[in-house]
FIPA-871604 format. One record per residue: residue in one letter; x, y, z of N, C-alpha, C in turn. Coordinates in steps of 0.2 Angstrom, whole numbers, plus 5000, padded with zeros to 4 digits. Example, Ala and Ser with C-alpha at 12.3 -4.5 7.8 and 13.67 -1.06 7.14 Angstrom:
% FIPA-871604
A506649725039506249785039506649845039 S506449895035506849955036506450005039 
***
This chain:
% FIPA-871604
M505647135216505447155209505747225208 D506047215202506447275200505947335196 V506147385194505747435191505547415184 S505947385181505747365174505247305174 E505247255179504847205180504147245182 R504147285185503547315189503247355183 I503547385179503247425173502947375168 R503347315166503047265162502447235165 E502447225171501847195175501147245174 L501247305176500847365175500447355168 R501047365163500747355156500347305155 K500547245157500147175155499547175159 N499447205165498947205168498347245165 T498547295161498047345158497847305152 G498247255148498047225142498247275136 L498647325138498847365132499447355128 S499547355122500147355119500647395121 Q501247385119501847435121501747495118 S501447505111501447565109500747605112 K500147565114499647605117499747615124 F500147595128500347605135500947665134 S501347655130501847725129501447775128 A500947775123500547835121500147865127 K499847815131499547835137499947875141 F500547855142500947895147501447945144 G501447955138501847995134502547975133 I502647915133503347885133503547855127 P504047875123504247845117504247765118 V504047735113503947665112504647635114 R505147655111505747625111506047625118 T505947675122506047685129505647635133 L505047625131504647575136504947515135 Q505047495128505447425126506147415130 Q506547465131507147465134507047455142 W506547495144506347475151506247405153 E505747375149505347315150505947265148 Q506347275145507047225142507547225148 G507547275152508147285158508647325154 A508647345149509247385146509347455149 S508847485151508847545155508247535160 A508347585164507647585170507547665171 P506947665172506747745175506847745181 P506847795185506847805191506247765196 E506247745201505747715204505047755205 Y505147815205504447865206504047845200 V504347845194503947835187503447765188 A503747725190503347655191502747675196 R502947695201502447715206501947765204 M502147815200501547865198501147825193 M501447785188501047735183500447705187 A500747665192500347625196499747675199 Y499847725202499447765205498947795200 I499147815194498647835189498247775186 L498447715186498047665184497547645190 Q497747645195497347635201496747685201 M496947755200496447805201495847795195 E496147775188495647765182495147705185 E495547655188495247595189494547615194 M494747655200494247675204493747725201 E493947765197493447805193492947765188 D493247715185492947665181492347625184 S492547605191492147565196491547615198 R491647675200491147715202490647735196 Q490947745189490447755185490047695184 D490347625185489847565183489347565188 R489547595194488947585200488547645200 G488547695194488147745194488247805199 E488947805202489147865206489347915202 P489247985205489548035201490348035203 V490748065197491448055198491748125198 
***
């Protein structure tokens, strides 16, 4: 899976629109669109960082749901 596909998959898994996903990460919408279309691609580390941030947020949400301190 290339970087563009990975970013598209990450966004779709969040259920966020392109505009909301780009705002979350401080990326211009047009840039995200170009990445998802494969017209350009960010460095690989960008997709890894996004995945890491989303994973940490998911873990935090899970802890809150269980009543654990965050």
